C-alpha positions as CSV (number, residue, x, y, z in Angstrom):
1,X,-1.1,-26.7,-14.2
2,X,1.5,-24.1,-15.4
3,X,-0.8,-21.7,-17.2
4,X,0.9,-18.7,-15.7
5,X,4.2,-19.8,-17.1
6,X,2.7,-20.3,-20.6
7,X,0.8,-17.0,-20.5
8,X,3.8,-14.9,-19.3
9,X,6.3,-16.7,-21.5
10,X,4.1,-16.0,-24.6
11,X,3.7,-12.3,-23.6
12,X,7.4,-11.9,-23.1
13,X,8.1,-13.4,-26.5
14,X,5.4,-11.5,-28.4
15,X,6.4,-8.2,-26.8
16,X,10.0,-8.7,-27.9
17,X,11.3,-8.8,-24.3
18,X,13.3,-12.0,-25.0
19,X,15.0,-13.6,-28.0
20,X,13.7,-16.9,-29.3
21,X,15.4,-18.9,-26.6
22,X,16.3,-16.2,-24.0
23,X,15.0,-15.3,-20.6
24,X,13.6,-17.5,-17.9
25,X,10.7,-17.7,-15.4
26,X,10.4,-19.4,-12.0
27,X,7.9,-19.8,-9.2
28,X,8.6,-20.8,-5.6
29,X,6.4,-23.6,-4.2
30,X,7.3,-24.3,-0.6
31,X,10.8,-25.9,-0.7
32,X,10.9,-26.2,-4.4
33,X,11.5,-24.0,-7.4
34,X,9.6,-24.5,-10.6
35,X,11.8,-23.0,-13.4
36,X,11.9,-23.0,-17.1
37,X,14.1,-25.5,-18.8
38,X,17.5,-24.4,-20.2
39,X,17.1,-23.4,-23.8
40,X,13.3,-23.4,-23.8
41,X,11.3,-21.1,-26.0
42,X,9.3,-18.9,-23.7
43,X,6.8,-18.1,-26.4
44,X,6.0,-21.8,-26.9
45,X,6.3,-23.4,-23.4
46,X,4.8,-26.8,-22.6
47,X,4.5,-28.6,-19.4
48,X,7.8,-30.4,-20.2
49,X,9.6,-27.0,-20.2
50,X,8.8,-26.4,-16.5
51,X,11.3,-28.2,-14.2
52,X,11.0,-28.7,-10.5
53,X,14.2,-28.3,-8.5
54,X,15.1,-28.0,-4.8
55,X,15.2,-24.6,-3.3
56,X,18.5,-25.5,-1.7
57,X,21.6,-25.9,-3.9
58,X,21.9,-29.6,-3.1
59,X,23.1,-31.2,-6.3
60,X,19.6,-32.1,-7.5
61,X,20.3,-34.3,-10.7
62,X,17.4,-32.5,-12.5
63,X,19.2,-29.1,-12.1
64,X,21.1,-29.7,-15.4
65,X,17.9,-29.3,-17.3
66,X,17.0,-26.1,-15.5
67,X,17.8,-22.6,-16.7
68,X,21.4,-21.8,-16.0
69,X,20.0,-18.9,-14.0
70,X,18.7,-21.3,-11.3
71,X,21.5,-20.1,-9.0
72,X,20.2,-16.5,-9.3
73,X,16.6,-17.5,-8.7
74,X,17.6,-19.6,-5.7
75,X,19.5,-16.7,-4.2
76,X,16.5,-14.4,-4.6
77,X,14.1,-16.9,-3.0
78,X,16.5,-17.5,-0.1
79,X,16.9,-13.7,0.6
80,X,13.5,-12.2,-0.2
81,X,9.8,-12.9,0.1
82,X,9.5,-13.3,-3.7
83,X,7.2,-16.1,-4.9
84,X,7.9,-15.5,-8.7
85,X,10.7,-14.2,-10.8
86,X,10.8,-13.0,-14.4
87,X,14.2,-12.5,-16.2
88,X,14.1,-10.9,-19.6
89,X,16.5,-9.4,-22.2
90,X,14.7,-6.2,-22.9
91,X,16.8,-4.2,-25.4
92,X,16.1,-0.6,-24.2
93,X,16.6,-1.6,-20.6
94,X,19.9,-3.3,-21.4
95,X,21.1,-0.2,-23.3
96,X,20.2,2.0,-20.4
97,X,22.0,-0.4,-18.0
98,X,25.2,0.2,-20.0
99,X,24.9,4.0,-19.5
100,X,23.9,4.4,-15.9
101,X,24.0,2.9,-12.4
102,X,20.3,3.4,-12.0
103,X,17.2,4.1,-14.1
104,X,15.0,6.9,-13.0
105,X,11.7,6.7,-14.9
106,X,10.2,10.0,-16.1
107,X,6.7,8.6,-16.9
108,X,4.3,8.7,-14.0
109,X,3.2,5.0,-14.2
110,X,6.8,3.6,-14.1
111,X,7.8,6.1,-11.4
112,X,4.8,5.0,-9.2
113,X,5.3,1.3,-9.8
114,X,9.1,1.0,-9.8
115,X,10.7,4.1,-8.3
116,X,14.3,4.3,-9.1
117,X,15.6,1.0,-10.5
118,X,19.2,-0.1,-9.5
119,X,21.7,-1.4,-12.0
120,X,24.1,-4.0,-10.5
121,X,27.3,-5.1,-12.2
122,X,29.4,-8.2,-12.2
123,X,31.9,-9.5,-14.7
124,X,30.2,-13.0,-14.8
125,X,26.7,-12.1,-16.0
126,X,25.1,-15.5,-16.7
127,X,24.3,-18.1,-14.0
128,X,26.7,-16.5,-11.5
129,X,26.3,-17.0,-7.8
130,X,28.1,-13.6,-7.2
131,X,25.7,-11.8,-9.5
132,X,22.8,-13.7,-7.9
133,X,23.8,-12.3,-4.5
134,X,23.9,-8.7,-5.9
135,X,20.5,-9.2,-7.6
136,X,18.9,-10.7,-4.5
137,X,20.2,-7.9,-2.3
138,X,18.7,-5.3,-4.6
139,X,15.4,-7.1,-4.8
140,X,15.0,-6.9,-1.1
141,X,14.1,-3.2,-1.5
142,X,13.1,-2.9,-5.2
143,X,10.6,-4.8,-7.3
144,X,13.1,-5.0,-10.3
145,X,16.8,-4.8,-10.8
146,X,19.0,-4.8,-13.9
147,X,22.1,-6.8,-14.3
148,X,24.3,-4.5,-16.4
149,X,24.4,-5.7,-20.0
150,X,22.2,-8.7,-19.3
151,X,18.7,-7.5,-18.4
152,X,16.2,-7.1,-15.7
153,X,15.2,-9.6,-12.9
154,X,11.8,-8.8,-11.4
155,X,10.3,-10.4,-8.3
156,X,6.7,-10.6,-7.3
157,X,3.9,-12.6,-5.7
158,X,3.0,-14.0,-9.1
159,X,4.6,-14.3,-12.5
160,X,2.1,-11.8,-13.9
161,X,3.2,-9.2,-11.3
162,X,6.9,-9.8,-12.0
163,X,6.2,-9.5,-15.7
164,X,4.4,-6.2,-15.1
165,X,7.6,-4.8,-13.6
166,X,9.7,-5.9,-16.5
167,X,7.2,-4.6,-19.0
168,X,6.8,-1.2,-17.2
169,X,10.6,-0.8,-17.0
170,X,11.1,-1.5,-20.7
171,X,8.4,1.0,-21.6
172,X,10.0,3.6,-19.4
173,X,13.4,3.0,-21.0
174,X,11.9,3.4,-24.5
175,X,10.5,6.8,-23.3
176,X,13.9,7.8,-22.0
177,X,15.5,6.9,-25.3
178,X,12.9,8.9,-27.3
179,X,13.4,11.9,-25.0
180,X,17.2,11.7,-25.5
181,X,16.6,11.5,-29.3
182,X,14.8,14.8,-29.2
183,X,17.7,16.6,-27.6
184,X,15.2,18.7,-25.6
185,X,14.8,19.2,-21.9
186,X,11.8,17.5,-20.2
187,X,8.9,19.8,-19.1
188,X,8.4,19.0,-15.4
189,X,5.1,17.8,-14.0
190,X,2.8,20.6,-12.7
């Protein structure tokens, strides 16, 4: 039933986009949120790792088993048309978020798919309603946003689409890092 969670979770883990127990995935289903269990290993998800919770913050007793980022996922679903969310801890993206207020891809694929990627900042970076509001606001107009020092949140119609945004952003940040390492100027497109 949750093959998309299992596939994307495995891909996030094998690509190095998350630590062994980091990151989270969710999908909106009418008035419910299907979200990964707190502390689950995305690379080894089972049906028991996907928890159903109410879309509304209503004290659902199952919420304690959900990812601590449930508050962020709810905010995004309440304020956008997103049907799926991927949150990862991609290293190059996190480094870039500590250096700039936005990421401007230089490679053509990322520029086409992502445009300029905003970086939002809040002192409480994990499971914060305030950070959730900032993330949701940015995801109204961008497919992916980075919470400074914590990682990207991407929204899409499917988990696969949201994962594509996270993956594309990390590749773009690696390219930016490699360009910086050369110390040379970029040759503009012709």
